[in-house]
C-alpha positions as a Python dict, from the first residue, in 0.01 Angstrom:
ca = {
    (1, 'M'): (0, 0, 0),
    (2, 'K'): (-302, -227, -164),
    (3, 'T'): (-308, -258, -495),
    (4, 'T'): (-644, -73, -574),
    (5, 'K'): (-504, 184, -406),
    (6, 'L'): (-232, 225, -639),
    (7, 'I'): (-435, 138, -874),
    (8, 'F'): (-614, 459, -808),
    (9, 'K'): (-356, 698, -690),
    (10, 'L'): (-167, 656, -1041),
    (11, 'F'): (-524, 748, -1207),
    (12, 'L'): (-541, 1085, -1025),
    (13, 'L'): (-139, 1157, -1107),
    (14, 'S'): (-255, 1106, -1496),
    (15, 'L'): (-569, 1375, -1436),
    (16, 'V'): (-550, 1713, -1637),
    (17, 'F'): (-689, 1967, -1379),
    (18, 'V'): (-890, 2241, -1497),
    (19, 'A'): (-795, 2584, -1401),
    (20, 'C'): (-976, 2824, -1205),
    (21, 'D'): (-704, 2992, -1055),
    (22, 'E'): (-417, 2942, -1317),
    (23, 'D'): (-158, 3084, -1000),
    (24, 'T'): (-234, 2784, -801),
    (25, 'T'): (-347, 2516, -984),
    (26, 'P'): (-141, 2265, -1204),
    (27, 'S'): (-167, 2225, -1591),
    (28, 'E'): (-94, 1882, -1599),
    (29, 'I'): (7, 1572, -1315),
    (30, 'L'): (248, 1311, -1449),
    (31, 'D'): (264, 973, -1349),
    (32, 'T'): (628, 1022, -1243),
    (33, 'F'): (863, 1367, -1270),
    (34, 'E'): (1216, 1205, -1353),
    (35, 'N'): (1474, 1264, -1588),
    (36, 'G'): (1379, 1662, -1590),
    (37, 'I'): (1442, 2003, -1421),
    (38, 'I'): (1263, 2036, -1118),
    (39, 'I'): (1230, 2430, -1004),
    (40, 'S'): (1107, 2583, -654),
    (41, 'A'): (924, 2898, -564),
    (42, 'E'): (925, 3069, -257),
    (43, 'G'): (603, 3198, -342),
    (44, 'A'): (481, 3585, -207),
    (45, 'W'): (602, 3757, 72),
    (46, 'K'): (417, 3578, 409),
    (47, 'A'): (150, 3392, 163),
    (48, 'K'): (320, 3034, 254),
    (49, 'D'): (289, 2960, -62),
    (50, 'G'): (566, 2826, -217),
    (51, 'S'): (538, 2571, -519),
    (52, 'I'): (716, 2339, -739),
    (53, 'S'): (753, 2302, -1077),
    (54, 'F'): (893, 2016, -1344),
    (55, 'V'): (993, 2020, -1731),
    (56, 'S'): (1053, 1727, -1882),
    (57, 'E'): (1464, 1674, -2016),
    (58, 'D'): (1357, 1711, -2411),
    (59, 'Y'): (1088, 2037, -2293),
    (60, 'S'): (807, 1842, -2451),
    (61, 'M'): (648, 1850, -2100),
    (62, 'S'): (608, 2090, -1867),
    (63, 'T'): (371, 2133, -1515),
    (64, 'N'): (313, 2353, -1214),
    (65, 'F'): (216, 2352, -880),
    (66, 'L'): (262, 1947, -887),
    (67, 'Y'): (294, 1946, -502),
    (68, 'K'): (-63, 2020, -449),
    (69, 'G'): (-172, 1864, -763),
    (70, 'V'): (-23, 1550, -656),
    (71, 'N'): (-147, 1618, -228),
    (72, 'G'): (-441, 1766, -302),
    (73, 'S'): (-304, 2086, -37),
    (74, 'K'): (-12, 2381, -110),
    (75, 'L'): (330, 2270, 88),
    (76, 'G'): (213, 2563, 335),
    (77, 'G'): (496, 2769, 344),
    (78, 'L'): (812, 2960, 157),
    (79, 'I'): (1061, 2700, -2),
    (80, 'Q'): (1384, 2779, 65),
    (81, 'S'): (1570, 2497, -84),
    (82, 'I'): (1552, 2148, -159),
    (83, 'G'): (1796, 1862, -43),
    (84, 'F'): (1815, 1495, -279),
    (85, 'N'): (1871, 1177, -95),
    (86, 'G'): (1838, 860, -254),
    (87, 'D'): (1465, 833, -369),
    (88, 'D'): (1350, 1153, -144),
    (89, 'A'): (1321, 1479, -173),
    (90, 'Y'): (1363, 1729, 132),
    (91, 'I'): (1136, 2052, 95),
    (92, 'V'): (1297, 2265, 343),
    (93, 'L'): (1015, 2553, 423),
    (94, 'N'): (1194, 2845, 580),
    (95, 'D'): (921, 3034, 764),
    (96, 'V'): (742, 2783, 901),
    (97, 'N'): (1015, 2575, 1069),
    (98, 'T'): (883, 2265, 833),
    (99, 'I'): (1069, 2022, 612),
    (100, 'V'): (824, 1806, 378),
    (101, 'V'): (908, 1487, 296),
    (102, 'A'): (824, 1342, -49),
    (103, 'D'): (919, 1041, -323),
    (104, 'R'): (1173, 1326, -520),
    (105, 'Y'): (1008, 1111, -847),
    (106, 'T'): (624, 1113, -786),
    (107, 'F'): (678, 1383, -494),
    (108, 'L'): (376, 1198, -296),
    (109, 'K'): (415, 1355, 55),
    (110, 'K'): (593, 1054, 301),
    (111, 'A'): (672, 1260, 601),
    (112, 'V'): (646, 1591, 779),
    (113, 'I'): (939, 1717, 1018),
    (114, 'T'): (852, 2007, 1232),
    (115, 'T'): (1030, 2011, 1563),
    (116, 'G'): (1367, 2120, 1638),
    (117, 'L'): (1402, 2335, 1351),
    (118, 'T'): (1388, 2720, 1386),
    (119, 'N'): (1470, 2913, 1038),
    (120, 'P'): (1625, 2681, 830),
    (121, 'R'): (1800, 2714, 550),
    (122, 'Y'): (2008, 2430, 311),
    (123, 'I'): (2001, 2086, 404),
    (124, 'A'): (2316, 1820, 337),
    (125, 'F'): (2411, 1462, 379),
    (126, 'A'): (2659, 1233, 510),
    (127, 'N'): (2688, 912, 718),
    (128, 'G'): (2317, 808, 692),
    (129, 'K'): (2222, 1157, 815),
    (130, 'G'): (2075, 1478, 734),
    (131, 'Y'): (2240, 1821, 851),
    (132, 'V'): (2040, 2134, 845),
    (133, 'T'): (2158, 2481, 859),
    (134, 'N'): (1910, 2674, 1079),
    (135, 'W'): (1934, 3108, 1147),
    (136, 'G'): (1769, 3069, 1471),
    (137, 'D'): (1508, 3338, 1633),
    (138, 'A'): (1594, 3632, 1422),
    (139, 'D'): (1571, 3873, 1763),
    (140, 'N'): (1919, 3645, 1843),
    (141, 'I'): (2208, 3671, 1605),
    (142, 'N'): (2386, 3414, 1909),
    (143, 'D'): (2162, 3113, 1820),
    (144, 'E'): (2203, 3014, 1480),
    (145, 'F'): (2274, 2612, 1439),
    (146, 'I'): (2270, 2256, 1299),
    (147, 'A'): (1975, 2009, 1350),
    (148, 'V'): (2076, 1641, 1237),
    (149, 'V'): (1799, 1463, 1098),
    (150, 'D'): (1738, 1062, 1133),
    (151, 'L'): (1671, 975, 790),
    (152, 'E'): (1516, 677, 921),
    (153, 'S'): (1269, 859, 1141),
    (154, 'N'): (1246, 1134, 985),
    (155, 'K'): (1329, 1329, 1277),
    (156, 'V'): (1561, 1597, 1469),
    (157, 'E'): (1763, 1391, 1672),
    (158, 'S'): (1997, 1636, 1800),
    (159, 'T'): (2147, 2002, 1712),
    (160, 'F'): (2501, 2160, 1761),
    (161, 'S'): (2614, 2544, 1760),
    (162, 'I'): (2785, 2654, 1488),
    (163, 'S'): (2817, 3062, 1470),
    (164, 'N'): (2908, 3360, 1232),
    (165, 'G'): (2512, 3329, 974),
    (166, 'P'): (2508, 2953, 848),
    (167, 'E'): (2395, 2927, 507),
    (168, 'Q'): (2446, 2668, 232),
    (169, 'I'): (2568, 2327, 309),
    (170, 'V'): (2756, 2073, 89),
    (171, 'S'): (2893, 1705, 185),
    (172, 'Q'): (3204, 1517, 49),
    (173, 'G'): (3246, 1230, 192),
    (174, 'S'): (3240, 1228, 608),
    (175, 'K'): (3297, 1593, 586),
    (176, 'L'): (2993, 1927, 532),
    (177, 'Y'): (3126, 2250, 458),
    (178, 'V'): (2887, 2520, 542),
    (179, 'S'): (2911, 2893, 412),
    (180, 'N'): (2872, 3133, 669),
    (181, 'R'): (2747, 3421, 495),
    (182, 'G'): (2621, 3604, 813),
    (183, 'G'): (2331, 3857, 777),
    (184, 'T'): (2098, 3673, 966),
    (185, 'G'): (1901, 3926, 1077),
    (186, 'S'): (1771, 4277, 1001),
    (187, 'G'): (2071, 4449, 998),
    (188, 'T'): (2342, 4227, 1122),
    (189, 'A'): (2626, 4239, 957),
    (190, 'Y'): (2772, 3986, 690),
    (191, 'N'): (3100, 3751, 738),
    (192, 'N'): (3397, 3536, 585),
    (193, 'V'): (3423, 3200, 727),
    (194, 'V'): (3342, 2806, 552),
    (195, 'S'): (3284, 2616, 843),
    (196, 'V'): (3418, 2196, 797),
    (197, 'I'): (3273, 2007, 1016),
    (198, 'E'): (3361, 1634, 1037),
    (199, 'T'): (3107, 1370, 1096),
    (200, 'D'): (3322, 1162, 1176),
    (201, 'A'): (3477, 1315, 1518),
    (202, 'A'): (3213, 1405, 1710),
    (203, 'N'): (3050, 1736, 1447),
    (204, 'A'): (3411, 1910, 1526),
    (205, 'I'): (3411, 2230, 1344),
    (206, 'S'): (3727, 2401, 1208),
    (207, 'T'): (3731, 2697, 1006),
    (208, 'I'): (3861, 2876, 666),
    (209, 'E'): (3871, 3293, 610),
    (210, 'V'): (3753, 3408, 275),
    (211, 'N'): (3648, 3696, 163),
    (212, 'D'): (3311, 3835, 344),
    (213, 'A'): (2976, 3698, 252),
    (214, 'P'): (3055, 3321, 80),
    (215, 'D'): (2734, 3174, -6),
    (216, 'D'): (2723, 2932, -318),
    (217, 'M'): (2999, 2648, -290),
    (218, 'V'): (3039, 2415, -554),
    (219, 'F'): (3289, 2093, -588),
    (220, 'N'): (3480, 2100, -913),
    (221, 'A'): (3613, 1791, -1140),
    (222, 'A'): (3931, 1803, -876),
    (223, 'G'): (3694, 1782, -588),
    (224, 'N'): (3761, 2093, -421),
    (225, 'L'): (3557, 2380, -289),
    (226, 'V'): (3445, 2622, -560),
    (227, 'V'): (3299, 2975, -323),
    (228, 'L'): (3139, 3214, -438),
    (229, 'S'): (3209, 3554, -193),
    (230, 'Q'): (2936, 3825, -279),
    (231, 'G'): (3141, 4092, -62),
    (232, 'E'): (2954, 4370, 132),
    (233, 'Q'): (2799, 4641, 15),
    (234, 'S'): (2772, 4975, 208),
    (235, 'S'): (2480, 5027, 458),
    (236, 'W'): (2451, 4989, 814),
    (237, 'A'): (2478, 4697, 1072),
    (238, 'Q'): (2415, 4589, 1413),
    (239, 'D'): (2694, 4396, 1651),
    (240, 'E'): (2643, 4127, 1873),
    (241, 'N'): (2546, 4413, 2136),
    (242, 'G'): (2289, 4543, 1899),
    (243, 'I'): (2549, 4866, 1858),
    (244, 'W'): (2486, 5004, 1459),
    (245, 'Y'): (2758, 5089, 1267),
    (246, 'A'): (2839, 5176, 905),
    (247, 'Q'): (2958, 4877, 697),
    (248, 'I'): (3207, 4946, 442),
    (249, 'E'): (3234, 4821, 102),
    (250, 'T'): (3431, 4501, 19),
    (251, 'T'): (3557, 4276, -261),
    (252, 'A'): (3390, 3973, -384),
    (253, 'A'): (3559, 3695, -489),
    (254, 'I'): (3593, 3343, -654),
    (255, 'Q'): (3800, 3145, -464),
    (256, 'T'): (3898, 2752, -440),
    (257, 'I'): (3953, 2587, -107),
    (258, 'D'): (4175, 2294, -114),
    (259, 'V'): (3977, 2067, 74),
    (260, 'S'): (4280, 1800, 156),
    (261, 'S'): (4517, 2078, 295),
    (262, 'N'): (4148, 2311, 415),
    (263, 'T'): (4293, 2666, 265),
    (264, 'V'): (4235, 2892, -39),
    (265, 'S'): (4416, 2799, -320),
    (266, 'S'): (4325, 3069, -581),
    (267, 'T'): (4140, 3397, -499),
    (268, 'I'): (3985, 3568, -840),
    (269, 'E'): (3803, 3887, -655),
    (270, 'F'): (3581, 4156, -876),
    (271, 'G'): (3602, 4465, -897),
    (272, 'V'): (3492, 4742, -646),
    (273, 'G'): (3080, 4795, -605),
    (274, 'V'): (3070, 4417, -789),
    (275, 'H'): (2853, 4193, -604),
    (276, 'P'): (2782, 3840, -813),
    (277, 'N'): (2484, 3653, -620),
    (278, 'L'): (2474, 3290, -835),
    (279, 'L'): (2726, 3039, -920),
    (280, 'D'): (2804, 2738, -1059),
    (281, 'I'): (3023, 2463, -1229),
    (282, 'D'): (2962, 2240, -1542),
    (283, 'G'): (3279, 2008, -1615),
    (284, 'S'): (3613, 2207, -1597),
    (285, 'N'): (3397, 2592, -1628),
    (286, 'I'): (3254, 2817, -1360),
    (287, 'Y'): (2933, 3028, -1448),
    (288, 'Y'): (2897, 3291, -1219),
    (289, 'H'): (2608, 3579, -1221),
    (290, 'I'): (2599, 3959, -1177),
    (291, 'G'): (2300, 4113, -1134),
    (292, 'Y'): (2154, 4293, -1409),
    (293, 'I'): (2467, 4284, -1568),
    (294, 'G'): (2449, 3875, -1666),
    (295, 'V'): (2612, 3542, -1668),
    (296, 'F'): (2972, 3511, -1742),
    (297, 'S'): (3212, 3158, -1805),
    (298, 'I'): (3554, 3139, -1702),
    (299, 'A'): (3756, 2784, -1656),
    (300, 'D'): (3829, 2633, -1363),
    (301, 'D'): (4175, 2693, -1313),
    (302, 'A'): (4130, 3055, -1426),
    (303, 'T'): (4341, 3352, -1251),
    (304, 'E'): (4141, 3643, -1440),
    (305, 'L'): (3718, 3676, -1450),
    (306, 'S'): (3620, 3674, -1850),
    (307, 'E'): (3653, 3949, -2101),
    (308, 'E'): (3366, 3824, -2322),
    (309, 'A'): (3007, 3924, -2305),
    (310, 'A'): (2773, 3790, -2116),
    (311, 'I'): (2606, 3457, -2199),
    (312, 'L'): (2255, 3583, -2131),
    (313, 'T'): (2155, 3932, -1968),
    (314, 'D'): (1902, 3873, -1777),
    (315, 'N'): (1860, 3913, -1359),
    (316, 'L'): (1809, 3590, -1246),
    (317, 'Y'): (1741, 3495, -909),
    (318, 'G'): (1848, 3144, -944),
    (319, 'M'): (2097, 2952, -1214),
    (320, 'S'): (2204, 2598, -1277),
    (321, 'V'): (2454, 2498, -1522),
    (322, 'K'): (2437, 2107, -1686),
    (323, 'D'): (2607, 1992, -2028),
    (324, 'G'): (2715, 2322, -2161),
    (325, 'K'): (2291, 2501, -2136),
    (326, 'V'): (2256, 2741, -1852),
    (327, 'Y'): (1961, 2696, -1687),
    (328, 'G'): (1825, 3027, -1516),
    (329, 'V'): (1488, 3159, -1326),
    (330, 'L'): (1388, 3543, -1357),
    (331, 'K'): (1375, 3752, -1068),
    (332, 'T'): (1017, 3850, -986),
    (333, 'F'): (743, 3815, -749),
    (334, 'E'): (485, 3983, -919),
    (335, 'E'): (394, 3730, -1161),
    (336, 'L'): (495, 3390, -1268),
    (337, 'S'): (860, 3323, -1331),
    (338, 'E'): (987, 3235, -1616),
    (339, 'L'): (1250, 2973, -1690),
    (340, 'I'): (1527, 3021, -1948),
    (341, 'I'): (1768, 2749, -2084),
    (342, 'T'): (2032, 2911, -2294),
    (343, 'D'): (2314, 2717, -2481),
    (344, 'A'): (2662, 2851, -2329),
    (345, 'T'): (2865, 2852, -2627),
    (346, 'S'): (2623, 2998, -2839),
    (347, 'K'): (2430, 3201, -2638),
    (348, 'S'): (2119, 3126, -2790),
    (349, 'K'): (1849, 3070, -2619),
    (350, 'L'): (1693, 2759, -2650),
    (351, 'Y'): (1348, 2704, -2471),
    (352, 'S'): (1158, 2931, -2217),
    (353, 'T'): (848, 2841, -2003),
    (354, 'A'): (652, 3011, -1673),
    (355, 'V'): (689, 2826, -1397),
    (356, 'G'): (607, 2948, -996),
    (357, 'L'): (652, 3276, -838),
    (358, 'G'): (888, 3336, -665),
    (359, 'A'): (1065, 3093, -859),
    (360, 'S'): (1460, 3021, -695),
    (361, 'K'): (1640, 2719, -718),
    (362, 'I'): (1666, 2506, -1041),
    (363, 'Y'): (1768, 2090, -966),
    (364, 'F'): (1818, 1800, -1215),
    (365, 'N'): (1586, 1515, -1071),
    (366, 'E'): (1771, 1196, -1292),
}
């Protein structure tokens, strides 16, 4: 890039935008979005208006709709998740089968991936490639797959099938772990499998059985995988032949997988009818959220759930924990969401601010 163009871009990024539409125009655009909190918001249903917010780590500065402010246009889809690799942010737009690649610190668009994806969900990185979970066509419950992205060309170079509704995906070394949540189409059943993909062995897949509806996954301090399985709620579902049947309520659990043996080493189950939806780890503590009840903490070697009062009681749609602080976004699609930061020890609120509509994921951009 020529020097004059670079100076002009930096000048544009430092402008304060005057909002005629508060829900779509950024309040202030910074030169860089490092050393702070990134919040992705899904946007309104079918409106294709997903957005990204930023809060500095000292809470002195915040801005909404930053991607539009930097690039002059919206992302154009529902943000399912963001994956970070080096200096790049891979923004997964679920409803338009697209991944937008941007600089993670300036959010200037670098590339767009529009082919080889069908209902993409999450992305992880291993052996110099990106691996994207895809639910496939909503009318076909047997076409789920993983898309392999060449990170040099930012194109899908290959795909391979994976069953049982792939959802979240995380990596450790050359291995990938996928929570096979299921429920990939309207009325389809949940599953009870975590898949292990060996990228060094032609993407060979093995499976580990867990409780029903595994979703959030994080590695603990020992390098083992902690999985939140939400359990089945009583409802009706269709089998692979399209036949409807009644699903029976099943038990949610926090389970630890020993990655050296790929076996479940511990299980903590929830009571009947209790279905936690969010999980994270900070140091040696596991944090989990139960809708309309609150956020709780246990040691990562605990054998029972917490009996202490909730850290915060708001109904959250997304949660992350870092350095003893719980970062949560309230579940709302009628107005701008709210980011709430709470001290996990004192349970006191430290900060809150408005973020994008339908905010659902919180990341730390260091």
